C-alpha positions as CSV (number, residue, x, y, z in Angstrom):
1,M,0.2,-0.1,0.2
2,L,1.4,3.5,-0.7
3,P,2.1,6.1,1.8
4,T,-0.1,8.9,1.7
5,R,2.0,11.5,0.8
6,R,3.1,9.4,-2.3
7,L,-0.8,9.1,-3.2
8,L,-0.8,13.0,-2.8
9,C,2.2,13.6,-4.7
10,T,0.7,10.9,-7.5
11,A,-2.0,12.5,-7.9
12,S,-0.7,15.9,-8.3
13,L,1.5,15.1,-11.1
14,S,-1.2,13.4,-12.9
15,L,-3.6,16.3,-12.5
16,A,-0.5,18.6,-13.8
17,L,0.1,16.7,-16.6
18,V,-3.7,16.8,-17.5
19,A,-3.5,20.6,-17.2
20,T,-0.6,20.6,-19.2
21,A,-2.0,18.6,-22.0
22,A,-5.0,20.2,-22.0
23,A,-3.3,23.7,-22.3
24,A,-0.9,22.4,-25.2
25,A,-4.0,21.1,-27.2
26,P,-5.1,24.3,-29.2
27,A,-8.5,25.1,-29.4
28,A,-10.6,23.9,-32.9
29,Y,-10.9,27.0,-35.3
30,F,-14.4,28.2,-36.3
31,P,-14.4,30.2,-39.1
32,P,-16.5,33.6,-39.3
33,R,-18.9,34.6,-41.6
34,G,-17.6,35.3,-44.8
35,D,-14.6,33.8,-44.1
36,W,-12.2,30.5,-43.5
37,A,-9.0,30.4,-43.0
38,R,-6.8,28.3,-45.6
39,A,-3.4,26.5,-44.7
40,D,-1.1,24.3,-46.4
41,P,-1.7,21.0,-46.7
42,A,2.0,20.4,-45.0
43,A,0.8,23.0,-41.9
44,V,-1.9,20.5,-41.0
45,G,-0.8,17.0,-41.8
46,L,-1.8,16.3,-45.2
47,D,0.3,15.2,-48.1
48,A,0.5,18.1,-50.7
49,A,1.0,15.8,-54.1
50,R,-1.4,13.3,-53.1
51,L,-3.9,15.7,-52.4
52,A,-3.5,17.5,-55.4
53,E,-4.2,14.1,-57.3
54,A,-7.3,13.7,-55.5
55,V,-8.5,16.7,-56.4
56,A,-7.9,16.5,-60.3
57,Y,-9.3,12.9,-59.8
58,A,-12.5,14.7,-59.1
59,Q,-12.3,17.2,-62.1
60,A,-11.9,14.9,-64.1
61,H,-15.0,12.9,-63.0
62,E,-17.9,14.8,-63.7
63,N,-20.8,13.2,-63.9
64,P,-21.8,13.1,-67.3
65,A,-25.7,13.7,-66.9
66,P,-27.3,16.7,-68.4
67,R,-26.3,20.2,-66.0
68,D,-29.8,20.9,-66.7
69,Q,-31.4,19.5,-63.8
70,A,-35.2,19.7,-65.4
71,L,-33.7,17.5,-68.1
72,A,-31.4,15.5,-65.4
73,L,-34.2,14.6,-63.4
74,A,-36.5,13.6,-66.4
75,Q,-33.8,11.2,-67.4
76,T,-33.3,9.8,-63.7
77,F,-37.1,9.6,-62.7
78,G,-38.9,10.0,-65.7
79,K,-40.7,6.6,-66.3
80,A,-42.9,7.4,-64.2
81,E,-43.8,11.0,-64.4
82,P,-46.4,10.8,-67.0
83,Y,-48.7,8.9,-64.9
84,F,-49.2,11.2,-62.0
85,G,-47.6,14.8,-63.6
86,G,-44.0,16.2,-63.4
87,Q,-42.1,18.7,-61.8
88,I,-44.3,21.4,-59.4
89,G,-40.9,22.9,-57.9
90,P,-38.1,25.3,-59.3
91,T,-34.9,23.6,-60.8
92,R,-31.9,25.4,-62.1
93,E,-28.6,24.6,-64.5
94,R,-25.9,23.3,-61.9
95,A,-22.6,24.1,-62.1
96,A,-19.1,22.0,-63.5
97,V,-17.6,19.7,-60.4
98,N,-16.7,21.4,-57.8
99,G,-15.7,20.9,-54.1
100,L,-13.7,21.6,-50.7
101,V,-11.5,20.2,-48.5
102,I,-11.4,21.1,-45.2
103,R,-8.7,19.4,-42.8
104,R,-8.4,20.7,-38.6
105,G,-10.9,23.3,-39.9
106,K,-8.9,25.0,-42.2
107,V,-9.6,24.9,-45.7
108,V,-7.0,23.4,-48.1
109,A,-8.3,22.5,-51.2
110,E,-10.6,24.3,-53.5
111,W,-11.6,23.7,-57.3
112,G,-14.5,25.0,-59.1
113,D,-17.5,27.2,-58.9
114,T,-17.7,26.6,-55.1
115,R,-20.0,29.6,-55.0
116,R,-22.6,28.7,-57.0
117,V,-26.2,28.1,-55.1
118,D,-27.1,24.7,-56.8
119,M,-29.9,22.5,-55.4
120,S,-27.8,19.8,-53.2
121,H,-31.1,17.3,-53.6
122,S,-31.4,14.7,-51.1
123,I,-28.9,16.2,-48.8
124,T,-31.8,18.8,-48.1
125,K,-33.3,15.6,-45.9
126,T,-30.2,16.4,-43.4
127,F,-31.7,19.6,-43.0
128,L,-35.2,18.5,-42.3
129,S,-33.7,16.0,-39.6
130,T,-31.8,18.9,-38.3
131,V,-35.0,20.6,-37.4
132,V,-36.9,17.7,-36.6
133,G,-33.8,17.0,-34.1
134,L,-34.4,20.6,-32.7
135,A,-38.2,20.1,-32.1
136,W,-37.1,16.7,-29.9
137,Q,-34.2,18.9,-28.6
138,Q,-36.7,21.6,-27.3
139,G,-39.1,19.2,-26.2
140,L,-42.0,19.8,-29.3
141,I,-41.5,16.1,-29.6
142,R,-41.0,14.0,-26.8
143,S,-40.0,10.6,-28.0
144,T,-38.9,9.8,-31.2
145,D,-40.9,6.4,-30.5
146,D,-44.3,8.7,-30.2
147,R,-46.8,7.9,-32.9
148,V,-46.8,11.1,-35.3
149,A,-50.3,10.8,-35.2
150,D,-50.3,12.2,-31.7
151,A,-48.7,15.4,-32.5
152,M,-51.0,16.3,-35.5
153,P,-53.8,18.9,-34.7
154,P,-57.6,17.8,-35.7
155,G,-58.0,18.1,-39.8
156,V,-54.4,17.0,-40.5
157,D,-55.5,13.3,-41.9
158,L,-51.6,11.9,-42.9
159,F,-52.0,9.6,-40.2
160,T,-55.6,9.1,-39.4
161,S,-56.2,5.7,-41.4
162,P,-55.3,2.5,-40.1
163,K,-52.3,2.1,-42.5
164,N,-50.8,5.1,-41.2
165,A,-51.8,5.9,-37.6
166,P,-49.1,3.6,-35.8
167,I,-46.1,5.2,-37.8
168,T,-43.5,7.1,-35.6
169,W,-41.5,9.6,-36.0
170,E,-38.3,7.0,-35.8
171,H,-40.2,5.2,-38.7
172,L,-40.5,8.6,-40.8
173,L,-36.6,9.5,-39.8
174,R,-35.3,6.2,-40.8
175,Q,-37.4,5.5,-44.2
176,T,-39.2,2.8,-42.6
177,S,-42.7,4.4,-42.2
178,D,-44.2,2.5,-45.5
179,W,-47.0,5.6,-45.7
180,Q,-49.3,5.4,-47.9
181,G,-51.3,7.7,-49.7
182,T,-51.1,10.7,-51.8
183,L,-49.2,14.2,-51.0
184,W,-48.5,17.2,-53.5
185,G,-50.4,15.2,-55.9
186,K,-48.3,12.2,-55.8
187,P,-49.0,9.1,-54.7
188,D,-46.1,7.0,-52.2
189,W,-45.7,4.5,-55.3
190,A,-44.5,7.3,-57.6
191,D,-41.1,7.8,-56.3
192,R,-38.9,4.5,-57.7
193,P,-42.1,2.6,-58.2
194,V,-42.1,-1.2,-57.8
195,G,-43.3,-3.4,-61.0
196,K,-42.6,-4.6,-64.3
197,T,-45.5,-2.1,-65.5
198,P,-47.3,0.9,-64.8
199,E,-50.5,-1.2,-63.7
200,D,-48.4,-2.7,-61.1
201,W,-46.7,0.1,-59.2
202,P,-49.7,1.4,-57.1
203,N,-50.1,-2.5,-56.0
204,R,-47.2,-2.2,-54.5
205,P,-46.3,-4.9,-51.6
206,V,-47.1,-3.2,-48.3
207,Y,-45.3,-3.6,-44.8
208,E,-45.5,-3.0,-41.3
209,P,-44.5,0.6,-40.2
210,G,-40.5,0.0,-39.1
211,A,-40.3,-3.3,-41.4
212,H,-39.1,-2.4,-44.3
213,Y,-36.9,0.8,-45.8
214,K,-37.6,2.4,-48.8
215,Y,-35.7,5.3,-50.4
216,N,-38.8,7.9,-50.7
217,D,-39.3,11.1,-51.4
218,V,-43.6,11.1,-50.9
219,R,-42.6,9.9,-47.4
220,V,-39.9,12.7,-46.8
221,N,-42.8,15.1,-47.6
222,V,-44.8,13.7,-45.3
223,L,-42.3,14.0,-42.5
224,A,-41.6,17.6,-43.3
225,L,-45.9,18.3,-43.5
226,A,-45.5,17.1,-39.9
227,A,-42.4,18.8,-38.8
228,L,-44.0,22.1,-39.8
229,Q,-47.4,21.1,-38.1
230,V,-45.2,21.1,-34.9
231,W,-43.2,23.7,-35.1
232,R,-46.1,26.3,-36.4
233,R,-43.5,27.9,-38.2
234,P,-42.0,27.8,-41.6
235,L,-39.1,24.9,-41.5
236,P,-36.6,27.6,-43.4
237,E,-37.2,30.2,-40.6
238,V,-36.3,27.7,-37.7
239,L,-33.1,26.3,-39.5
240,R,-31.9,30.1,-40.6
241,E,-32.3,31.2,-37.0
242,Q,-31.4,28.3,-34.8
243,V,-28.6,26.5,-37.3
244,M,-27.3,28.9,-40.2
245,D,-26.8,31.7,-38.8
246,P,-25.3,30.7,-35.6
247,I,-22.4,28.9,-38.0
248,G,-21.6,31.9,-40.2
249,A,-23.7,30.5,-43.2
250,S,-24.8,33.2,-45.8
251,S,-27.9,34.5,-46.7
252,R,-28.2,33.5,-50.5
253,W,-29.4,29.8,-49.6
254,R,-32.9,28.7,-50.1
255,W,-35.0,26.0,-49.1
256,H,-38.1,25.4,-51.7
257,G,-41.4,23.6,-51.8
258,Y,-44.2,22.8,-54.4
259,D,-46.3,25.2,-56.5
260,N,-48.9,23.2,-54.5
261,S,-47.3,22.8,-51.0
262,W,-48.9,25.6,-49.4
263,V,-50.7,25.2,-46.2
264,E,-52.8,27.7,-44.0
265,L,-51.4,27.7,-39.7
266,D,-53.1,29.7,-37.3
267,G,-54.4,32.1,-40.0
268,Q,-51.3,32.2,-41.8
269,R,-50.2,31.0,-45.2
270,M,-46.8,28.6,-45.3
271,Q,-45.1,26.5,-47.6
272,S,-44.3,22.8,-46.6
273,V,-41.0,22.7,-48.0
274,S,-39.9,19.5,-50.0
275,G,-37.1,16.8,-48.4
276,G,-35.2,16.5,-51.6
277,G,-35.3,17.2,-55.6
278,H,-37.3,15.0,-57.1
279,W,-39.6,17.2,-58.6
280,G,-38.2,19.9,-57.6
281,G,-37.6,22.3,-55.0
282,G,-35.3,21.3,-51.7
283,M,-32.4,23.1,-50.5
284,F,-30.2,25.6,-52.8
285,I,-27.6,25.7,-51.6
286,D,-23.4,26.5,-52.1
287,A,-20.3,24.6,-51.3
288,W,-19.2,26.9,-48.7
289,D,-22.2,26.7,-46.1
290,L,-22.6,22.7,-47.1
291,A,-18.8,23.0,-45.5
292,R,-19.9,24.8,-42.4
293,F,-23.1,22.5,-41.7
294,G,-20.9,19.4,-42.2
295,Y,-18.3,21.2,-39.8
296,L,-20.7,21.7,-37.5
297,H,-21.9,17.9,-37.3
298,L,-17.9,17.3,-37.6
299,R,-17.5,19.3,-34.2
300,D,-20.7,16.9,-32.4
301,G,-23.2,19.9,-33.3
302,Q,-21.1,22.5,-31.2
303,W,-19.6,25.5,-32.5
304,A,-17.6,28.3,-30.9
305,G,-18.3,27.0,-27.4
306,R,-22.5,26.7,-28.4
307,Q,-24.3,23.4,-28.6
308,I,-26.2,23.6,-31.4
309,L,-27.5,20.5,-32.1
310,S,-27.6,17.9,-29.1
311,P,-25.0,15.0,-28.9
312,D,-27.6,12.9,-28.3
313,W,-29.4,13.6,-31.3
314,L,-26.5,13.4,-33.3
315,A,-25.5,9.5,-31.7
316,K,-29.4,8.7,-33.0
317,A,-29.0,9.9,-36.0
318,R,-25.9,8.2,-36.8
319,T,-26.8,4.9,-35.3
320,P,-27.8,2.1,-38.1
321,G,-31.3,1.3,-38.6
322,P,-32.6,-2.3,-38.0
323,A,-34.1,-2.3,-41.3
324,N,-30.9,-1.4,-42.6
325,A,-27.3,-1.0,-41.2
326,E,-26.1,1.4,-43.8
327,Y,-28.7,3.9,-43.0
328,G,-29.3,6.4,-39.9
329,Y,-31.8,9.4,-39.7
330,C,-32.5,10.8,-43.4
331,N,-30.0,11.7,-45.2
332,W,-26.9,9.9,-42.7
333,F,-25.3,7.2,-44.7
334,L,-23.3,5.7,-42.7
335,N,-20.3,3.2,-43.6
336,T,-21.1,0.1,-41.3
337,G,-18.7,-2.6,-42.4
338,R,-16.5,0.2,-44.6
339,K,-18.9,-1.6,-47.4
340,A,-20.5,1.6,-48.8
341,L,-17.0,3.6,-49.2
342,P,-13.7,0.8,-48.7
343,S,-11.5,3.6,-48.8
344,T,-12.7,5.6,-46.0
345,P,-12.7,5.1,-42.2
346,E,-15.7,2.8,-40.8
347,R,-16.8,5.9,-38.3
348,S,-17.0,8.3,-41.3
349,V,-20.8,9.4,-42.5
350,T,-22.0,11.2,-45.9
351,F,-24.7,13.1,-46.5
352,R,-25.4,12.5,-50.4
353,G,-28.0,13.8,-53.1
354,N,-28.8,13.0,-56.5
355,G,-25.8,14.3,-58.9
356,Q,-24.3,13.4,-57.0
357,N,-23.8,16.0,-54.3
358,I,-21.5,14.8,-51.5
359,L,-21.3,16.0,-47.9
360,Y,-18.3,13.7,-46.0
361,I,-17.6,14.2,-42.5
362,D,-14.4,11.8,-41.4
363,P,-13.7,12.4,-37.3
364,D,-11.3,10.3,-37.6
365,N,-8.9,12.2,-39.7
366,D,-10.6,15.6,-38.8
367,L,-11.7,16.0,-42.1
368,V,-15.0,17.4,-44.0
369,V,-15.2,17.6,-48.3
370,V,-17.6,19.0,-50.4
371,V,-17.7,17.7,-53.7
372,R,-20.5,18.3,-56.0
373,W,-21.8,16.7,-59.4
374,I,-19.0,13.7,-59.1
375,D,-20.1,10.8,-61.4
376,N,-21.6,7.7,-60.1
377,G,-20.4,4.5,-59.5
378,P,-16.8,3.7,-57.8
379,A,-15.5,7.7,-58.3
380,L,-16.7,8.9,-55.3
381,D,-14.6,6.2,-53.4
382,A,-11.9,6.9,-55.2
383,F,-11.6,10.2,-54.9
384,L,-12.5,10.5,-51.3
385,G,-9.8,7.3,-50.4
386,K,-7.3,9.6,-52.5
387,V,-8.1,12.6,-49.9
388,V,-7.8,9.8,-47.0
389,A,-4.5,8.6,-48.2
390,A,-3.2,12.1,-48.3
391,V,-3.3,11.9,-44.2
392,K,0.3,11.9,-43.0
393,S,-0.7,13.0,-39.4
């Protein structure tokens, strides 16, 4: 047994070492509004030549689909369009491939027109789940396991049918609700219809809520409308006030809904925004504001000493769902088993949109990467693998 004096000396030395280490660790950098510090790659532990190789690879692998997003969407999802109407939200022509790499908080690479405000397609879903998370943090949603029907006011019939009544917030967030119905003129089966012929599509397989994962923009739009009913305020207003302004984002981003997605709440006309760009609309944003949003998540929801997003919420969002081990909350694509992105760490997360729009968050390597309009298929993993390979320390 050690003498008391020796125990005290050992404890004092341990505390001193902890204090010294804390003092030596540099505070995380948070970029002020309208600016972001840059660094030479070598200064933040990157191999400059390998990083340049990664950027050159991205530049050489632009998505060959039309830059006109109305045309690109028609080519991607167009087989069902003639049967239920076409686009009902805004689109625009996109920029060429562009992006940013941020290491230890500093910008180390930029290419293309990163100031271009473009559609982000399904990255919009992550902004939507964030606004739902804020409602959960503030007690507007008691539990994600609660039935959504219980939070709806009289007259909102989204969840009154026996099929839809058991749906919880958790089901909607994980895209396992199997919600059945029509919203804004789009039936649930219209997004990625199942079946060989148009006659088969309305007769899709039916599942219990929580049993089956299906990526489906109609059901995500149901989540957006349900969240609007809870907040009783336009969701872009909530996002701007509670997230985007505090992290220093620009005032140029816009979150659109559809021409026909207007409702009246408390005597005020409000637009229910969309959770993606399938029929137009969604989040229109530049690479810099996407990078700030990603950096907020890299720093576990904290920005310059202020906890904006609850760590408990972020832990829920990045937990694999029982029906899909590679998907958390919408739109958290997980790298479980390194199946999706073999060249990156398992803890890495991507927020993904059609086109491709990619926001990559890598806590193991202290990296945030935005890459927009890169080709589909293996190009994404190859590019991100080259960025990760540039990490020296």
